[in-house]
LUMDREN-5411 format. One record per residue (C-alpha): residue in three letters; x, y, z negated. Coordinates in Angstrom, 1 decimal. Example, Ala and Ser with C-alpha at 12.3 -4.5 7.8 and 13.67 -1.06 7.14 Angstrom:
2
@aa:ALA&x:12.3&y:-4.5&z:-7.8
@aa:SER&x:13.7&y:-1.1&z:-7.1
This chain:
126
@aa:MET&x:7.7&y:-14.3&z:-62.1
@aa:ILE&x:4.7&y:-16.4&z:-62.9
@aa:TYR&x:3.8&y:-18.9&z:-65.7
@aa:LEU&x:1.8&y:-22.0&z:-65.1
@aa:ASP&x:-0.7&y:-23.5&z:-67.4
@aa:THR&x:-0.6&y:-27.3&z:-68.1
@aa:HIS&x:-3.4&y:-28.3&z:-65.7
@aa:VAL&x:-1.8&y:-26.4&z:-62.9
@aa:VAL&x:1.5&y:-28.3&z:-63.4
@aa:VAL&x:-0.4&y:-31.6&z:-63.4
@aa:MET&x:-2.3&y:-30.7&z:-60.2
@aa:LEU&x:0.8&y:-29.5&z:-58.4
@aa:HIS&x:2.6&y:-32.8&z:-59.2
@aa:ALA&x:-0.4&y:-34.9&z:-58.2
@aa:ALA&x:-0.5&y:-33.0&z:-54.9
@aa:PHE&x:-4.0&y:-31.7&z:-55.7
@aa:THR&x:-3.1&y:-28.4&z:-54.2
@aa:GLU&x:-6.5&y:-28.2&z:-52.5
@aa:LYS&x:-7.9&y:-27.6&z:-56.0
@aa:ILE&x:-5.8&y:-24.6&z:-56.5
@aa:PRO&x:-7.3&y:-21.4&z:-54.9
@aa:GLN&x:-5.4&y:-19.9&z:-52.1
@aa:LYS&x:-4.7&y:-16.7&z:-54.1
@aa:ALA&x:-3.1&y:-18.7&z:-56.8
@aa:GLN&x:-1.1&y:-20.8&z:-54.4
@aa:ARG&x:0.2&y:-17.6&z:-52.7
@aa:LEU&x:1.3&y:-16.3&z:-56.1
@aa:ILE&x:3.3&y:-19.5&z:-56.7
@aa:ASP&x:4.8&y:-19.3&z:-53.2
@aa:ALA&x:5.7&y:-15.6&z:-53.6
@aa:SER&x:7.3&y:-15.9&z:-57.0
@aa:GLN&x:11.0&y:-16.1&z:-57.3
@aa:THR&x:10.7&y:-17.5&z:-60.8
@aa:VAL&x:8.1&y:-20.2&z:-61.7
@aa:LEU&x:8.1&y:-20.8&z:-65.4
@aa:ILE&x:6.3&y:-22.9&z:-68.0
@aa:SER&x:6.2&y:-22.6&z:-71.7
@aa:PRO&x:7.8&y:-25.6&z:-73.6
@aa:MET&x:4.3&y:-26.0&z:-75.0
@aa:VAL&x:3.2&y:-27.2&z:-71.5
@aa:HIS&x:5.8&y:-30.0&z:-71.8
@aa:LEU&x:4.4&y:-30.9&z:-75.2
@aa:GLU&x:0.8&y:-30.8&z:-74.1
@aa:MET&x:1.6&y:-33.1&z:-71.1
@aa:GLN&x:3.2&y:-35.5&z:-73.6
@aa:TYR&x:0.0&y:-35.5&z:-75.6
@aa:LEU&x:-2.0&y:-36.2&z:-72.4
@aa:TYR&x:0.4&y:-38.9&z:-71.4
@aa:GLU&x:0.1&y:-40.6&z:-74.8
@aa:LEU&x:-3.7&y:-40.4&z:-74.6
@aa:ASP&x:-3.6&y:-42.0&z:-71.1
@aa:LYS&x:-5.1&y:-38.8&z:-69.6
@aa:ILE&x:-2.1&y:-38.5&z:-67.2
@aa:TYR&x:-0.1&y:-41.4&z:-66.0
@aa:THR&x:3.3&y:-39.9&z:-65.1
@aa:ALA&x:5.8&y:-39.2&z:-67.9
@aa:PRO&x:6.1&y:-35.4&z:-68.4
@aa:GLY&x:9.9&y:-35.5&z:-67.9
@aa:LYS&x:9.4&y:-36.9&z:-64.4
@aa:ILE&x:6.7&y:-34.3&z:-63.6
@aa:LEU&x:9.0&y:-31.5&z:-64.7
@aa:ASP&x:12.0&y:-32.9&z:-62.8
@aa:ASP&x:10.0&y:-33.4&z:-59.6
@aa:LEU&x:8.6&y:-29.8&z:-59.8
@aa:ALA&x:12.0&y:-28.4&z:-60.6
@aa:ALA&x:13.3&y:-30.0&z:-57.4
@aa:THR&x:10.4&y:-28.9&z:-55.2
@aa:LEU&x:9.2&y:-25.6&z:-56.7
@aa:GLY&x:12.2&y:-24.5&z:-58.7
@aa:LEU&x:10.0&y:-24.8&z:-61.8
@aa:GLN&x:11.9&y:-23.8&z:-65.0
@aa:LEU&x:11.3&y:-24.1&z:-68.7
@aa:CYS&x:11.1&y:-20.7&z:-70.3
@aa:ASN&x:13.9&y:-20.3&z:-72.8
@aa:LEU&x:12.5&y:-17.4&z:-74.9
@aa:PRO&x:13.4&y:-18.0&z:-78.6
@aa:PHE&x:10.5&y:-19.8&z:-80.3
@aa:SER&x:10.5&y:-17.4&z:-83.2
@aa:ILE&x:9.6&y:-14.5&z:-80.8
@aa:VAL&x:6.9&y:-16.6&z:-79.1
@aa:ALA&x:5.4&y:-17.8&z:-82.4
@aa:THR&x:5.4&y:-14.2&z:-83.7
@aa:LYS&x:3.4&y:-13.1&z:-80.6
@aa:ALA&x:1.1&y:-16.2&z:-80.8
@aa:VAL&x:0.0&y:-15.2&z:-84.3
@aa:HIS&x:-1.9&y:-12.4&z:-82.7
@aa:GLU&x:-3.8&y:-14.8&z:-80.2
@aa:THR&x:-6.6&y:-15.2&z:-82.7
@aa:TRP&x:-9.3&y:-15.8&z:-80.0
@aa:THR&x:-8.5&y:-19.5&z:-80.0
@aa:ARG&x:-7.7&y:-22.3&z:-82.4
@aa:ASP&x:-5.9&y:-24.3&z:-79.7
@aa:PRO&x:-2.2&y:-24.1&z:-80.5
@aa:PHE&x:-1.3&y:-24.9&z:-76.8
@aa:ASP&x:-3.4&y:-22.0&z:-75.5
@aa:ARG&x:-2.0&y:-19.7&z:-78.1
@aa:ILE&x:1.6&y:-20.4&z:-77.4
@aa:ILE&x:1.2&y:-20.6&z:-73.6
@aa:THR&x:-0.6&y:-17.3&z:-73.4
@aa:ALA&x:1.7&y:-15.6&z:-75.9
@aa:GLN&x:4.7&y:-16.7&z:-73.8
@aa:ALA&x:3.3&y:-15.1&z:-70.6
@aa:ARG&x:2.1&y:-12.0&z:-72.6
@aa:ILE&x:5.7&y:-11.3&z:-73.8
@aa:ASP&x:6.9&y:-11.0&z:-70.3
@aa:ASN&x:3.6&y:-9.3&z:-69.2
@aa:VAL&x:3.4&y:-11.5&z:-66.1
@aa:PRO&x:0.6&y:-13.6&z:-64.5
@aa:LEU&x:-0.4&y:-16.8&z:-66.1
@aa:LEU&x:-1.9&y:-19.2&z:-63.5
@aa:THR&x:-4.9&y:-20.9&z:-65.2
@aa:ARG&x:-8.5&y:-21.8&z:-64.7
@aa:ASP&x:-9.2&y:-21.6&z:-68.4
@aa:ARG&x:-12.1&y:-19.1&z:-68.9
@aa:ALA&x:-11.2&y:-18.3&z:-72.5
@aa:ILE&x:-7.7&y:-17.3&z:-71.4
@aa:HIS&x:-9.1&y:-15.2&z:-68.6
@aa:LYS&x:-11.3&y:-13.4&z:-71.1
@aa:HIS&x:-8.4&y:-12.6&z:-73.4
@aa:TYR&x:-5.4&y:-12.1&z:-71.1
@aa:SER&x:-5.7&y:-9.6&z:-68.3
@aa:GLN&x:-2.9&y:-11.2&z:-66.4
@aa:ALA&x:-4.6&y:-14.6&z:-66.1
@aa:VAL&x:-5.1&y:-15.5&z:-62.5
@aa:TRP&x:-7.0&y:-18.2&z:-60.7
@aa:SER&x:-9.3&y:-17.2&z:-57.9
């Protein structure tokens, strides 16, 4: 099982796989379950509304579900929010929820975000 951060989902959909390190790509390929937090969907919607990405988030998620088997994590939000309260190293609500979600399952979170790497030992990139 592996969780993907928002920028990884966007890169995978845009076929920018050359920007994803080989180690990270191997983890995706080897994982039977590839998950995202629902917060990733919301963050992509923000990016879409700000014209930072040009494909609707629903289309991105549908495409990656078909090609990678990407799934939306269905942990109850109350459990995730309770865990996220303890992610006091950031004021970014997206990073708090996304990291907390991976931390609950104690599984890798594929991200290049340095702050996440500093505070979550299961963060993976290179």
